[in-house]
N, C-alpha and C positions, 0 to 999 in steps of 0.2 A: 712341700705340697702348695705352700703359699706362692712361691715363685712360679710354679707351673700354672696355677690359676690366674695369676697376675699376667703371665705371658699369653695364655689363651685369650684373656680379656683384651689385651692391647692388640693382639693379632687380629681378632674380630673387628675391633674398632678401626684398625688400619685397613682391613679388607673392604669394609663397607663405608670407609671414609667418613667416619662419625667423630665430630669434635676436633679438638686440637692435635689428636693423635695422627689425623690424616697427613699432616705436614712434617711429622717426625721422620727421621731416617729409618730404614729397615734395621740398621745395626742397633739402634736404641729400643726399637720394638721388639726385637728377638733377644735382647740381652737377659730377660729373665729366665729364659731357657738355659742359657749358658750358667747362670747362677744356680739354677736347679741342679744341672749336671755337676757342677763343682761341689754343691752340698752333698749330693749323693755319693760322690767319689770320697769326700772326707768322712761321711758317716760310715761308709763300709770299710775304709781303710783303718779307721781309729777304733773300730769295735763298737761304736755307739749304737749301730742297729742291733746287733747281737746281745748286748747288754740290756737294751729296752725290751726285746723279745723274751729274754730270761727272766726279767722282772715281771713281765705279764704273766708268764707262765707259772712263776712261783706264787703270784697272787691268786690265779685261778686254782691251783692246787691247794693253797691254805684255805681258801673259801670253800672248796669241796669238802676238805677234811672237817672244818668247822661245822659245816652243815650237817655231815653225817654224825658228828659227835652230839650236836644238839639233838638230833632225831633220836638217837638212843639214849640220851639224857646224861651223858658224862661231862657236859660243859655247862657252866652257869650262865643262864641267859639274862640275869639281872632281876628275875622274878622270885619273890621269896615264897616258898611253899609254907603253909601253916598246918 
């Protein structure tokens, strides 16, 4: 996502001719988009994206189960009852 945001910022600066980016070549300005495509290709082919999605899903499931257990009183919340 960082490469994409950087590419959009550089593209806007080149388009409105702002700062030193106005003198840069288009290849240099558009290179963050190529880096973003390479990152996404690697992330998808290596399974990184799927692994992160499964970790998020497991964390949501655990949080939901813990919340239900706490609501019915089967989990220790750290509070001592007297």
